[in-house]
A tleap script that builds the chain and sets N, CA, C and O, in Angstrom:
source leaprc.protein.ff14SB
mol = sequence {
  NMET ASP ASP VAL THR TRP GLY ALA LEU ALA
  LEU ALA LEU THR VAL LEU GLY GLY ALA CYS
  THR TRP TRP ALA PHE ARG ARG ARG GLY VAL
  PRO ALA GLY LEU ARG ALA LEU ALA LEU THR
  LEU LEU ALA PRO ALA ALA TRP LEU THR GLY
  THR LEU GLY MET PHE THR GLN ILE ALA ARG
  ALA VAL SER GLY TRP ALA THR GLY LEU VAL
  LEU SER PRO ALA VAL TRP THR GLY ILE ALA
  ALA ALA GLY THR SER VAL LEU LEU TRP VAL
  VAL ALA SER GLY ILE ASP ARG ARG ASP LYS
  THR VAL GLY ARG ALA ARG GLY THR ARG SER
  VAL ALA ALA ALA SER ALA PRO PRO ALA GLY
  LYS THR GLN GLY ASP ASP GLU PHE ASP GLU
  ILE GLU GLU LEU LEU ARG ARG LYS GLY ILE
  CGLN
}
set mol.1.N position { 157.472 203.487 87.352 }
set mol.1.CA position { 156.358 203.507 88.425 }
set mol.1.C position { 157.409 203.366 89.439 }
set mol.1.O position { 158.412 202.677 89.253 }
set mol.2.N position { 157.093 204.237 90.860 }
set mol.2.CA position { 157.804 204.277 91.581 }
set mol.2.C position { 157.651 203.179 93.221 }
set mol.2.O position { 156.580 202.605 93.420 }
set mol.3.N position { 158.508 203.068 93.968 }
set mol.3.CA position { 158.345 201.990 95.203 }
set mol.3.C position { 157.144 201.921 95.676 }
set mol.3.O position { 156.826 200.736 95.778 }
set mol.4.N position { 156.250 202.684 96.042 }
set mol.4.CA position { 154.773 202.897 96.347 }
set mol.4.C position { 154.374 202.568 96.000 }
set mol.4.O position { 153.809 201.703 96.670 }
set mol.5.N position { 153.903 202.611 94.340 }
set mol.5.CA position { 152.972 202.354 93.436 }
set mol.5.C position { 153.222 200.327 93.105 }
set mol.5.O position { 152.472 199.466 92.647 }
set mol.6.N position { 154.546 200.310 93.590 }
set mol.6.CA position { 154.713 198.279 93.195 }
set mol.6.C position { 154.086 197.965 94.629 }
set mol.6.O position { 153.310 197.009 94.630 }
set mol.7.N position { 154.310 198.664 95.953 }
set mol.7.CA position { 154.105 198.394 97.204 }
set mol.7.C position { 152.493 198.367 97.097 }
set mol.7.O position { 152.046 197.601 97.951 }
set mol.8.N position { 151.563 198.917 96.376 }
set mol.8.CA position { 150.298 199.100 96.792 }
set mol.8.C position { 149.730 197.842 95.739 }
set mol.8.O position { 148.819 197.162 96.213 }
set mol.9.N position { 150.215 197.478 94.317 }
set mol.9.CA position { 150.247 196.496 93.750 }
set mol.9.C position { 150.204 195.543 94.581 }
set mol.9.O position { 149.187 195.001 95.013 }
set mol.10.N position { 151.778 195.196 94.950 }
set mol.10.CA position { 151.830 193.917 95.781 }
set mol.10.C position { 150.741 193.710 96.530 }
set mol.10.O position { 150.203 192.602 96.527 }
set mol.11.N position { 150.183 194.913 97.398 }
set mol.11.CA position { 149.165 194.567 98.403 }
set mol.11.C position { 147.903 194.085 97.948 }
set mol.11.O position { 147.220 193.237 98.522 }
set mol.12.N position { 147.646 194.648 96.929 }
set mol.12.CA position { 146.460 194.465 96.323 }
set mol.12.C position { 146.377 192.700 95.676 }
set mol.12.O position { 145.365 192.030 95.471 }
set mol.13.N position { 147.465 192.414 95.525 }
set mol.13.CA position { 147.540 191.410 94.629 }
set mol.13.C position { 147.170 190.276 96.325 }
set mol.13.O position { 146.169 189.616 96.605 }
set mol.14.N position { 148.139 190.437 96.911 }
set mol.14.CA position { 148.270 189.847 98.183 }
set mol.14.C position { 146.991 189.710 98.853 }
set mol.14.O position { 146.646 188.681 99.434 }
set mol.15.N position { 146.104 191.050 98.740 }
set mol.15.CA position { 144.736 190.394 99.382 }
set mol.15.C position { 143.649 189.869 98.442 }
set mol.15.O position { 142.771 189.115 98.861 }
set mol.16.N position { 143.709 190.251 97.232 }
set mol.16.CA position { 143.029 189.616 96.250 }
set mol.16.C position { 143.084 187.923 96.327 }
set mol.16.O position { 142.074 187.225 96.407 }
set mol.17.N position { 144.972 187.223 96.273 }
set mol.17.CA position { 145.061 186.631 96.361 }
set mol.17.C position { 144.686 185.721 97.874 }
set mol.17.O position { 144.753 184.492 97.888 }
set mol.18.N position { 144.335 186.449 98.972 }
set mol.18.CA position { 144.283 186.045 100.407 }
set mol.18.C position { 142.476 185.108 100.150 }
set mol.18.O position { 142.005 183.984 100.325 }
set mol.19.N position { 142.014 186.503 99.633 }
set mol.19.CA position { 140.771 185.810 99.782 }
set mol.19.C position { 141.004 184.744 98.955 }
set mol.19.O position { 141.278 183.775 99.663 }
set mol.20.N position { 141.019 184.540 98.107 }
set mol.20.CA position { 141.180 183.185 96.661 }
set mol.20.C position { 141.459 182.100 97.980 }
set mol.20.O position { 140.496 181.405 98.303 }
set mol.21.N position { 142.546 181.963 98.630 }
set mol.21.CA position { 143.193 181.511 99.798 }
set mol.21.C position { 142.008 180.823 100.457 }
set mol.21.O position { 141.676 179.659 100.228 }
set mol.22.N position { 141.427 181.621 101.263 }
set mol.22.CA position { 140.743 181.078 101.812 }
set mol.22.C position { 139.153 180.784 101.227 }
set mol.22.O position { 138.541 179.906 101.836 }
set mol.23.N position { 138.581 181.328 100.307 }
set mol.23.CA position { 137.976 180.078 99.321 }
set mol.23.C position { 138.338 178.625 99.267 }
set mol.23.O position { 137.844 177.558 99.632 }
set mol.24.N position { 139.293 179.000 98.723 }
set mol.24.CA position { 140.494 177.683 98.217 }
set mol.24.C position { 139.856 176.249 99.844 }
set mol.24.O position { 139.233 175.203 100.028 }
set mol.25.N position { 140.551 177.208 100.470 }
set mol.25.CA position { 140.771 176.159 101.892 }
set mol.25.C position { 138.759 175.728 102.631 }
set mol.25.O position { 138.232 174.848 103.312 }
set mol.26.N position { 138.389 176.841 102.011 }
set mol.26.CA position { 136.449 176.472 102.427 }
set mol.26.C position { 136.172 175.233 101.617 }
set mol.26.O position { 136.173 174.085 102.060 }
set mol.27.N position { 135.950 175.578 100.459 }
set mol.27.CA position { 135.475 174.856 99.184 }
set mol.27.C position { 135.983 173.500 98.722 }
set mol.27.O position { 135.360 172.481 98.425 }
set mol.28.N position { 137.427 173.796 98.746 }
set mol.28.CA position { 138.470 172.591 98.239 }
set mol.28.C position { 138.906 171.951 98.902 }
set mol.28.O position { 138.898 170.768 98.564 }
set mol.29.N position { 139.662 172.369 100.464 }
set mol.29.CA position { 139.994 171.751 101.172 }
set mol.29.C position { 141.497 171.866 101.187 }
set mol.29.O position { 141.859 172.488 100.188 }
set mol.30.N position { 142.485 171.505 101.935 }
set mol.30.CA position { 143.463 171.604 102.484 }
set mol.30.C position { 144.563 172.026 101.314 }
set mol.30.O position { 145.039 173.156 101.210 }
set mol.31.N position { 144.869 170.923 100.471 }
set mol.31.CA position { 145.585 170.763 99.445 }
set mol.31.C position { 145.880 172.186 98.151 }
set mol.31.O position { 146.889 172.648 97.619 }
set mol.32.N position { 144.225 172.520 98.061 }
set mol.32.CA position { 143.830 173.708 96.829 }
set mol.32.C position { 144.044 175.083 97.972 }
set mol.32.O position { 144.211 176.266 97.677 }
set mol.33.N position { 143.975 174.495 99.254 }
set mol.33.CA position { 144.149 175.955 99.494 }
set mol.33.C position { 145.808 176.305 100.068 }
set mol.33.O position { 146.239 177.379 100.486 }
set mol.34.N position { 146.368 175.277 99.949 }
set mol.34.CA position { 147.937 175.459 100.170 }
set mol.34.C position { 148.197 175.788 98.737 }
set mol.34.O position { 148.205 177.014 98.625 }
set mol.35.N position { 148.384 175.273 97.751 }
set mol.35.CA position { 148.676 175.714 96.466 }
set mol.35.C position { 148.029 177.405 96.307 }
set mol.35.O position { 148.562 178.248 95.584 }
set mol.36.N position { 147.060 177.598 96.963 }
set mol.36.CA position { 146.286 179.063 96.612 }
set mol.36.C position { 147.256 180.110 97.282 }
set mol.36.O position { 147.401 181.293 96.975 }
set mol.37.N position { 148.056 179.193 98.541 }
set mol.37.CA position { 148.459 180.348 99.544 }
set mol.37.C position { 150.407 180.275 98.660 }
set mol.37.O position { 151.084 181.254 98.347 }
set mol.38.N position { 150.707 179.090 98.530 }
set mol.38.CA position { 151.428 179.491 97.583 }
set mol.38.C position { 151.566 180.402 96.317 }
set mol.38.O position { 152.592 180.713 95.711 }
set mol.39.N position { 150.501 180.684 96.121 }
set mol.39.CA position { 150.127 182.054 94.650 }
set mol.39.C position { 150.263 182.826 95.296 }
set mol.39.O position { 151.399 183.299 95.308 }
set mol.40.N position { 149.375 183.355 96.096 }
set mol.40.CA position { 149.423 184.458 96.778 }
set mol.40.C position { 150.873 184.833 97.295 }
set mol.40.O position { 151.131 185.993 96.972 }
set mol.41.N position { 151.693 184.348 97.853 }
set mol.41.CA position { 152.675 184.700 98.039 }
set mol.41.C position { 153.738 185.171 97.372 }
set mol.41.O position { 154.491 186.090 97.693 }
set mol.42.N position { 153.753 184.364 96.257 }
set mol.42.CA position { 154.203 185.406 95.049 }
set mol.42.C position { 154.674 186.759 94.786 }
set mol.42.O position { 155.738 187.301 94.488 }
set mol.43.N position { 152.936 187.243 95.112 }
set mol.43.CA position { 153.268 188.656 94.763 }
set mol.43.C position { 154.277 189.585 95.876 }
set mol.43.O position { 155.065 190.464 95.527 }
set mol.44.N position { 154.057 189.199 97.072 }
set mol.44.CA position { 154.828 190.285 97.945 }
set mol.44.C position { 156.243 190.128 97.684 }
set mol.44.O position { 156.950 191.133 97.600 }
set mol.45.N position { 156.865 188.634 97.510 }
set mol.45.CA position { 158.186 188.152 97.260 }
set mol.45.C position { 158.569 188.501 96.269 }
set mol.45.O position { 159.751 188.206 96.091 }
set mol.46.N position { 157.870 189.289 95.083 }
set mol.46.CA position { 158.048 189.701 93.881 }
set mol.46.C position { 158.404 191.090 94.172 }
set mol.46.O position { 159.291 191.572 93.468 }
set mol.47.N position { 157.814 191.910 95.186 }
set mol.47.CA position { 158.101 193.057 95.350 }
set mol.47.C position { 159.161 193.365 96.277 }
set mol.47.O position { 159.978 194.285 96.330 }
set mol.48.N position { 158.935 192.368 96.984 }
set mol.48.CA position { 160.474 192.092 98.310 }
set mol.48.C position { 161.406 192.457 97.202 }
set mol.48.O position { 161.713 193.639 97.046 }
set mol.49.N position { 161.951 191.377 96.301 }
set mol.49.CA position { 162.544 191.015 95.057 }
set mol.49.C position { 163.125 192.091 94.687 }
set mol.49.O position { 164.341 192.222 94.540 }
set mol.50.N position { 161.996 193.214 94.455 }
set mol.50.CA position { 162.174 193.609 92.929 }
set mol.50.C position { 162.092 193.413 91.327 }
set mol.50.O position { 162.537 194.049 90.371 }
set mol.51.N position { 161.278 192.177 91.483 }
set mol.51.CA position { 161.038 191.540 90.252 }
set mol.51.C position { 159.827 192.227 89.582 }
set mol.51.O position { 159.544 192.044 88.399 }
set mol.52.N position { 159.271 192.870 90.249 }
set mol.52.CA position { 157.872 193.086 89.632 }
set mol.52.C position { 158.161 194.579 88.452 }
set mol.52.O position { 157.408 194.686 87.484 }
set mol.53.N position { 158.965 195.326 88.613 }
set mol.53.CA position { 159.791 195.905 87.740 }
set mol.53.C position { 160.218 195.308 86.127 }
set mol.53.O position { 160.053 195.708 84.975 }
set mol.54.N position { 160.741 194.334 86.672 }
set mol.54.CA position { 161.735 193.632 86.032 }
set mol.54.C position { 160.288 192.899 85.243 }
set mol.54.O position { 160.209 193.315 84.087 }
set mol.55.N position { 159.265 192.019 85.567 }
set mol.55.CA position { 157.928 191.688 84.629 }
set mol.55.C position { 157.302 192.778 84.077 }
set mol.55.O position { 156.602 192.491 83.105 }
set mol.56.N position { 157.329 193.901 84.377 }
set mol.56.CA position { 156.420 195.206 83.384 }
set mol.56.C position { 157.872 194.952 82.368 }
set mol.56.O position { 157.649 194.247 81.383 }
set mol.57.N position { 159.058 195.369 82.496 }
set mol.57.CA position { 159.557 195.237 81.228 }
set mol.57.C position { 159.884 194.514 80.701 }
set mol.57.O position { 160.839 194.921 80.039 }
set mol.58.N position { 159.579 193.003 80.431 }
set mol.58.CA position { 159.590 191.879 79.673 }
set mol.58.C position { 158.376 192.171 79.513 }
set mol.58.O position { 158.284 192.016 78.295 }
set mol.59.N position { 157.239 192.523 79.905 }
set mol.59.CA position { 155.850 192.777 79.445 }
set mol.59.C position { 155.883 194.020 78.281 }
set mol.59.O position { 155.060 193.938 77.369 }
set mol.60.N position { 156.907 195.266 78.307 }
set mol.60.CA position { 156.559 195.808 77.766 }
set mol.60.C position { 157.653 195.565 75.991 }
set mol.60.O position { 157.621 196.185 74.928 }
set mol.61.N position { 158.289 194.652 76.363 }
set mol.61.CA position { 159.381 194.342 75.157 }
set mol.61.C position { 158.297 193.276 74.599 }
set mol.61.O position { 158.146 193.394 73.383 }
set mol.62.N position { 157.746 192.570 75.014 }
set mol.62.CA position { 157.104 191.294 74.238 }
set mol.62.C position { 156.620 192.082 73.605 }
set mol.62.O position { 157.036 192.310 72.469 }
set mol.63.N position { 155.233 192.973 74.329 }
set mol.63.CA position { 154.433 193.627 73.704 }
set mol.63.C position { 154.239 194.663 72.315 }
set mol.63.O position { 153.315 194.924 71.544 }
set mol.64.N position { 156.165 195.224 72.536 }
set mol.64.CA position { 156.837 195.921 71.848 }
set mol.64.C position { 156.452 195.618 70.455 }
set mol.64.O position { 155.867 196.199 69.541 }
set mol.65.N position { 157.243 194.011 70.742 }
set mol.65.CA position { 158.020 192.787 69.639 }
set mol.65.C position { 156.126 192.405 69.050 }
set mol.65.O position { 155.951 192.070 67.879 }
set mol.66.N position { 155.352 192.480 69.668 }
set mol.66.CA position { 154.129 191.921 69.342 }
set mol.66.C position { 153.629 193.351 68.461 }
set mol.66.O position { 153.325 193.142 67.286 }
set mol.67.N position { 153.575 194.137 68.738 }
set mol.67.CA position { 153.298 195.105 67.288 }
set mol.67.C position { 153.769 195.387 66.387 }
set mol.67.O position { 153.238 195.785 65.350 }
set mol.68.N position { 155.135 195.190 66.679 }
set mol.68.CA position { 155.966 195.302 65.446 }
set mol.68.C position { 155.942 194.029 64.634 }
set mol.68.O position { 156.334 193.943 63.470 }
set mol.69.N position { 155.514 193.187 65.263 }
set mol.69.CA position { 155.103 191.627 64.275 }
set mol.69.C position { 153.715 191.860 63.385 }
set mol.69.O position { 153.505 191.491 62.230 }
set mol.70.N position { 152.952 192.489 64.165 }
set mol.70.CA position { 151.713 192.564 63.300 }
set mol.70.C position { 151.642 193.848 62.193 }
set mol.70.O position { 150.746 193.941 61.353 }
set mol.71.N position { 152.703 194.779 62.341 }
set mol.71.CA position { 152.206 195.732 61.425 }
set mol.71.C position { 153.577 195.897 60.289 }
set mol.71.O position { 153.546 196.637 59.305 }
set mol.72.N position { 154.927 194.901 60.747 }
set mol.72.CA position { 155.466 195.013 59.932 }
set mol.72.C position { 155.664 194.178 58.719 }
set mol.72.O position { 155.952 193.000 58.932 }
set mol.73.N position { 155.521 194.739 56.963 }
set mol.73.CA position { 155.809 193.289 55.925 }
set mol.73.C position { 156.368 192.599 56.144 }
set mol.73.O position { 156.142 191.389 56.163 }
set mol.74.N position { 157.792 193.486 56.511 }
set mol.74.CA position { 159.115 192.653 56.649 }
set mol.74.C position { 159.071 191.159 57.678 }
set mol.74.O position { 159.501 190.035 57.420 }
set mol.75.N position { 158.303 191.733 59.030 }
set mol.75.CA position { 158.622 190.593 59.364 }
set mol.75.C position { 157.175 189.620 59.000 }
set mol.75.O position { 157.284 188.527 59.556 }
set mol.76.N position { 156.153 189.722 58.386 }
set mol.76.CA position { 155.740 188.709 57.653 }
set mol.76.C position { 156.221 187.714 56.486 }
set mol.76.O position { 155.854 186.587 56.155 }
set mol.77.N position { 157.057 188.475 56.072 }
set mol.77.CA position { 157.738 187.583 55.227 }
set mol.77.C position { 158.739 186.703 55.626 }
set mol.77.O position { 159.145 185.699 55.040 }
set mol.78.N position { 159.179 187.300 56.939 }
set mol.78.CA position { 160.182 186.375 57.516 }
set mol.78.C position { 159.711 185.005 57.738 }
set mol.78.O position { 160.268 183.917 57.590 }
set mol.79.N position { 158.048 185.480 58.297 }
set mol.79.CA position { 157.102 184.221 59.031 }
set mol.79.C position { 156.933 183.167 57.667 }
set mol.79.O position { 157.091 181.949 57.585 }
set mol.80.N position { 156.575 184.108 56.727 }
set mol.80.CA position { 156.796 183.172 55.458 }
set mol.80.C position { 158.040 182.687 55.210 }
set mol.80.O position { 158.189 181.613 54.627 }
set mol.81.N position { 158.458 182.992 55.381 }
set mol.81.CA position { 160.266 181.923 54.743 }
set mol.81.C position { 160.340 180.779 55.611 }
set mol.81.O position { 160.380 179.617 55.208 }
set mol.82.N position { 160.361 181.252 57.184 }
set mol.82.CA position { 160.505 180.152 57.846 }
set mol.82.C position { 159.077 178.865 58.057 }
set mol.82.O position { 159.373 177.739 58.459 }
set mol.83.N position { 157.751 179.185 57.768 }
set mol.83.CA position { 156.947 178.483 57.084 }
set mol.83.C position { 157.638 177.433 56.147 }
set mol.83.O position { 157.992 176.267 56.324 }
set mol.84.N position { 157.693 178.283 55.093 }
set mol.84.CA position { 158.471 177.599 53.966 }
set mol.84.C position { 159.127 176.690 54.019 }
set mol.84.O position { 158.772 175.591 53.593 }
set mol.85.N position { 160.542 176.990 54.702 }
set mol.85.CA position { 161.122 176.215 55.550 }
set mol.85.C position { 161.169 174.928 56.161 }
set mol.85.O position { 161.883 173.930 56.066 }
set mol.86.N position { 159.859 175.390 57.027 }
set mol.86.CA position { 159.430 173.674 58.131 }
set mol.86.C position { 158.436 172.981 56.969 }
set mol.86.O position { 158.654 171.770 56.941 }
set mol.87.N position { 157.506 173.347 56.094 }
set mol.87.CA position { 156.865 172.604 54.873 }
set mol.87.C position { 158.073 171.597 53.939 }
set mol.87.O position { 158.088 170.377 53.771 }
set mol.88.N position { 159.105 172.755 53.404 }
set mol.88.CA position { 160.216 172.038 52.588 }
set mol.88.C position { 160.849 170.984 53.662 }
set mol.88.O position { 161.462 170.124 53.029 }
set mol.89.N position { 160.901 170.792 54.839 }
set mol.89.CA position { 161.516 169.565 55.500 }
set mol.89.C position { 161.190 169.032 55.901 }
set mol.89.O position { 161.867 168.030 56.131 }
set mol.90.N position { 159.435 169.120 56.570 }
set mol.90.CA position { 158.474 167.895 56.153 }
set mol.90.C position { 158.770 167.518 54.945 }
set mol.90.O position { 159.323 166.421 54.879 }
set mol.91.N position { 158.575 168.091 53.925 }
set mol.91.CA position { 158.288 167.151 52.626 }
set mol.91.C position { 159.454 166.037 52.635 }
set mol.91.O position { 159.419 164.821 52.827 }
set mol.92.N position { 160.784 167.183 52.272 }
set mol.92.CA position { 162.015 166.000 52.243 }
set mol.92.C position { 161.906 164.940 52.993 }
set mol.92.O position { 161.876 163.908 52.323 }
set mol.93.N position { 161.821 164.759 54.329 }
set mol.93.CA position { 161.764 163.904 55.579 }
set mol.93.C position { 160.698 162.923 54.876 }
set mol.93.O position { 160.860 161.703 54.842 }
set mol.94.N position { 159.722 163.512 54.385 }
set mol.94.CA position { 158.419 161.794 54.063 }
set mol.94.C position { 158.905 161.680 52.557 }
set mol.94.O position { 158.783 160.531 52.132 }
set mol.95.N position { 159.444 162.617 51.609 }
set mol.95.CA position { 159.960 161.675 50.310 }
set mol.95.C position { 161.441 160.575 50.763 }
set mol.95.O position { 161.813 159.637 50.058 }
set mol.96.N position { 162.068 160.973 52.025 }
set mol.96.CA position { 163.477 160.268 52.367 }
set mol.96.C position { 162.761 158.585 52.901 }
set mol.96.O position { 163.147 157.447 52.631 }
set mol.97.N position { 161.717 159.022 53.656 }
set mol.97.CA position { 161.174 157.660 54.758 }
set mol.97.C position { 160.750 156.722 53.507 }
set mol.97.O position { 160.948 155.519 53.339 }
set mol.98.N position { 160.126 157.637 52.717 }
set mol.98.CA position { 159.287 156.998 51.113 }
set mol.98.C position { 160.404 156.112 50.606 }
set mol.98.O position { 160.228 154.897 50.524 }
set mol.99.N position { 161.393 156.603 50.311 }
set mol.99.CA position { 162.460 156.005 49.679 }
set mol.99.C position { 162.815 154.951 50.443 }
set mol.99.O position { 162.620 153.891 49.849 }
set mol.100.N position { 163.363 154.801 51.778 }
set mol.100.CA position { 163.838 153.930 52.366 }
set mol.100.C position { 162.853 152.989 52.021 }
set mol.100.O position { 163.118 152.193 51.120 }
set mol.101.N position { 161.682 152.941 52.623 }
set mol.101.CA position { 160.294 151.586 52.592 }
set mol.101.C position { 160.440 151.429 51.314 }
set mol.101.O position { 160.581 150.221 51.123 }
set mol.102.N position { 160.485 152.024 50.297 }
set mol.102.CA position { 160.421 151.246 49.145 }
set mol.102.C position { 162.098 150.172 48.821 }
set mol.102.O position { 162.319 149.005 48.498 }
set mol.103.N position { 162.882 151.297 49.115 }
set mol.103.CA position { 164.254 149.915 48.844 }
set mol.103.C position { 164.463 149.091 49.789 }
set mol.103.O position { 165.034 148.059 49.437 }
set mol.104.N position { 164.125 149.209 51.181 }
set mol.104.CA position { 163.627 147.838 51.749 }
set mol.104.C position { 162.825 146.647 51.313 }
set mol.104.O position { 162.933 145.430 51.471 }
set mol.105.N position { 161.928 147.497 50.670 }
set mol.105.CA position { 160.895 146.127 49.916 }
set mol.105.C position { 161.639 145.453 48.482 }
set mol.105.O position { 161.787 144.273 48.162 }
set mol.106.N position { 162.001 146.615 47.836 }
set mol.106.CA position { 163.307 145.897 46.822 }
set mol.106.C position { 164.499 144.964 47.319 }
set mol.106.O position { 164.659 143.771 47.062 }
set mol.107.N position { 165.202 145.706 48.003 }
set mol.107.CA position { 165.814 144.586 48.927 }
set mol.107.C position { 165.599 143.265 49.205 }
set mol.107.O position { 166.274 142.306 48.828 }
set mol.108.N position { 164.202 143.276 50.179 }
set mol.108.CA position { 163.862 141.456 50.545 }
set mol.108.C position { 163.509 141.025 49.362 }
set mol.108.O position { 163.809 139.831 49.341 }
set mol.109.N position { 162.950 141.389 48.174 }
set mol.109.CA position { 162.598 140.717 47.359 }
set mol.109.C position { 163.857 139.982 46.821 }
set mol.109.O position { 164.000 138.762 46.744 }
set mol.110.N position { 164.850 141.065 46.418 }
set mol.110.CA position { 165.841 140.664 45.775 }
set mol.110.C position { 166.680 139.594 46.323 }
set mol.110.O position { 167.104 138.740 45.544 }
set mol.111.N position { 167.020 139.525 47.780 }
set mol.111.CA position { 167.378 138.689 48.856 }
set mol.111.C position { 166.800 136.987 48.321 }
set mol.111.O position { 167.348 135.977 47.879 }
set mol.112.N position { 165.407 137.403 48.666 }
set mol.112.CA position { 164.565 136.018 48.684 }
set mol.112.C position { 164.872 135.377 47.200 }
set mol.112.O position { 165.069 134.168 47.076 }
set mol.113.N position { 164.894 136.177 46.217 }
set mol.113.CA position { 164.993 135.313 44.890 }
set mol.113.C position { 166.452 134.746 45.002 }
set mol.113.O position { 166.548 133.560 44.687 }
set mol.114.N position { 167.566 135.357 45.381 }
set mol.114.CA position { 168.706 135.356 45.630 }
set mol.114.C position { 168.886 133.479 46.342 }
set mol.114.O position { 169.729 132.626 46.065 }
set mol.115.N position { 167.790 133.433 47.229 }
set mol.115.CA position { 168.346 132.601 47.982 }
set mol.115.C position { 167.548 131.298 48.004 }
set mol.115.O position { 167.643 130.345 48.776 }
set mol.116.N position { 166.610 131.529 46.797 }
set mol.116.CA position { 165.701 130.628 46.413 }
set mol.116.C position { 166.853 129.223 45.926 }
set mol.116.O position { 167.996 129.678 45.911 }
set mol.117.N position { 166.843 128.086 45.639 }
set mol.117.CA position { 167.386 127.043 44.737 }
set mol.117.C position { 167.087 126.973 43.960 }
set mol.117.O position { 165.913 127.217 43.678 }
set mol.118.N position { 168.086 126.542 43.014 }
set mol.118.CA position { 168.116 126.283 41.450 }
set mol.118.C position { 167.108 125.386 40.813 }
set mol.118.O position { 166.437 125.521 39.790 }
set mol.119.N position { 167.198 124.319 41.808 }
set mol.119.CA position { 165.941 123.225 41.358 }
set mol.119.C position { 164.639 123.723 41.458 }
set mol.119.O position { 164.232 124.513 42.310 }
set mol.120.N position { 163.835 123.080 40.291 }
set mol.120.CA position { 162.748 123.372 40.984 }
set mol.120.C position { 161.846 123.531 41.745 }
set mol.120.O position { 161.006 124.430 41.778 }
set mol.121.N position { 162.040 122.330 42.633 }
set mol.121.CA position { 161.648 121.934 43.816 }
set mol.121.C position { 162.361 122.563 45.033 }
set mol.121.O position { 163.514 122.242 45.321 }
set mol.122.N position { 161.561 123.579 45.828 }
set mol.122.CA position { 161.919 123.867 46.832 }
set mol.122.C position { 161.680 123.454 48.295 }
set mol.122.O position { 160.773 122.677 48.593 }
set mol.123.N position { 162.573 124.028 49.262 }
set mol.123.CA position { 162.072 123.738 50.975 }
set mol.123.C position { 160.976 123.389 51.118 }
set mol.123.O position { 160.548 122.275 51.418 }
set mol.124.N position { 160.455 124.319 50.913 }
set mol.124.CA position { 158.971 124.132 50.957 }
set mol.124.C position { 158.005 123.048 50.850 }
set mol.124.O position { 157.294 122.340 51.563 }
set mol.125.N position { 158.373 123.287 49.376 }
set mol.125.CA position { 157.684 121.464 48.587 }
set mol.125.C position { 158.107 120.521 49.121 }
set mol.125.O position { 157.354 119.548 49.078 }
set mol.126.N position { 159.126 120.375 49.681 }
set mol.126.CA position { 159.465 119.352 50.494 }
set mol.126.C position { 158.945 119.027 52.104 }
set mol.126.O position { 159.062 117.927 52.644 }
set mol.127.N position { 158.504 119.926 52.571 }
set mol.127.CA position { 158.108 120.013 53.776 }
set mol.127.C position { 156.470 119.258 53.256 }
set mol.127.O position { 155.930 118.197 53.571 }
set mol.128.N position { 156.063 120.376 52.345 }
set mol.128.CA position { 154.232 119.314 51.909 }
set mol.128.C position { 154.221 118.252 51.811 }
set mol.128.O position { 153.363 117.470 52.217 }
set mol.129.N position { 155.523 117.962 51.049 }
set mol.129.CA position { 155.357 116.314 50.440 }
set mol.129.C position { 155.375 115.407 51.194 }
set mol.129.O position { 154.907 114.324 50.843 }
set mol.130.N position { 156.041 115.629 52.727 }
set mol.130.CA position { 156.583 115.052 54.214 }
set mol.130.C position { 154.949 115.028 54.636 }
set mol.130.O position { 154.307 113.980 54.567 }
set mol.131.N position { 154.438 116.104 55.012 }
set mol.131.CA position { 152.781 116.244 55.399 }
set mol.131.C position { 151.972 115.648 54.739 }
set mol.131.O position { 150.985 115.284 55.378 }
set mol.132.N position { 152.000 115.303 53.311 }
set mol.132.CA position { 151.043 114.582 52.182 }
set mol.132.C position { 151.115 113.267 52.728 }
set mol.132.O position { 150.193 112.604 53.202 }
set mol.133.N position { 152.914 112.823 52.547 }
set mol.133.CA position { 153.426 111.194 53.204 }
set mol.133.C position { 152.130 110.483 54.443 }
set mol.133.O position { 151.309 109.567 54.393 }
set mol.134.N position { 152.623 111.706 55.673 }
set mol.134.CA position { 151.900 111.535 56.604 }
set mol.134.C position { 150.048 111.497 56.771 }
set mol.134.O position { 149.319 110.753 57.425 }
set mol.135.N position { 149.828 112.355 56.095 }
set mol.135.CA position { 148.534 112.204 55.828 }
set mol.135.C position { 147.714 110.887 55.117 }
set mol.135.O position { 146.558 110.569 55.395 }
set mol.136.N position { 148.513 110.265 54.225 }
set mol.136.CA position { 147.739 109.145 53.060 }
set mol.136.C position { 148.142 107.703 54.064 }
set mol.136.O position { 147.725 106.551 53.946 }
set mol.137.N position { 149.112 108.289 55.068 }
set mol.137.CA position { 149.258 106.771 55.677 }
set mol.137.C position { 148.686 106.940 57.097 }
set mol.137.O position { 148.957 106.107 57.962 }
set mol.138.N position { 147.954 107.929 57.337 }
set mol.138.CA position { 146.683 107.634 58.216 }
set mol.138.C position { 145.592 107.890 57.335 }
set mol.138.O position { 144.801 108.737 57.750 }
set mol.139.N position { 145.382 107.454 56.390 }
set mol.139.CA position { 144.248 107.590 55.767 }
set mol.139.C position { 143.034 108.662 55.688 }
set mol.139.O position { 141.859 108.512 55.355 }
set mol.140.N position { 143.775 109.823 56.130 }
set mol.140.CA position { 143.097 111.435 55.739 }
set mol.140.C position { 143.068 111.488 54.449 }
set mol.140.O position { 141.908 111.728 54.113 }
set mol.141.N position { 143.993 111.352 53.231 }
set mol.141.CA position { 143.673 111.671 52.540 }
set mol.141.C position { 143.249 111.012 51.116 }
set mol.141.O position { 142.783 111.719 50.223 }
savepdb mol mol.pdb
quit
């Protein structure tokens, strides 16, 4: 497209944006109107800086890629491989997390068993004996 076409497109977008800006100021207030005005100014700014052409080249490249994506079996095979990769990663993470949780639970049981006193009476039993003695003294038991 030539410069005149880009200028016409920028002018049309600016006029349309101006109408939306006027409506936003009238209906929604100053903050919404200022936001609409900011968006309206992007069209002439893009035309003046020459980025409208760049945007159309990007749009053509993306649409070409999407068309190739839809019609190419090789691309769909690649997507399936990527999906399988993500699925395997998630499954491996879940297994690893489960193994760590089970390992922690086993570790705490073995530590608790190792820290228990060798005698038949534990520290908890001594505390309960003290509580029972206090209750007997008060006449509650």
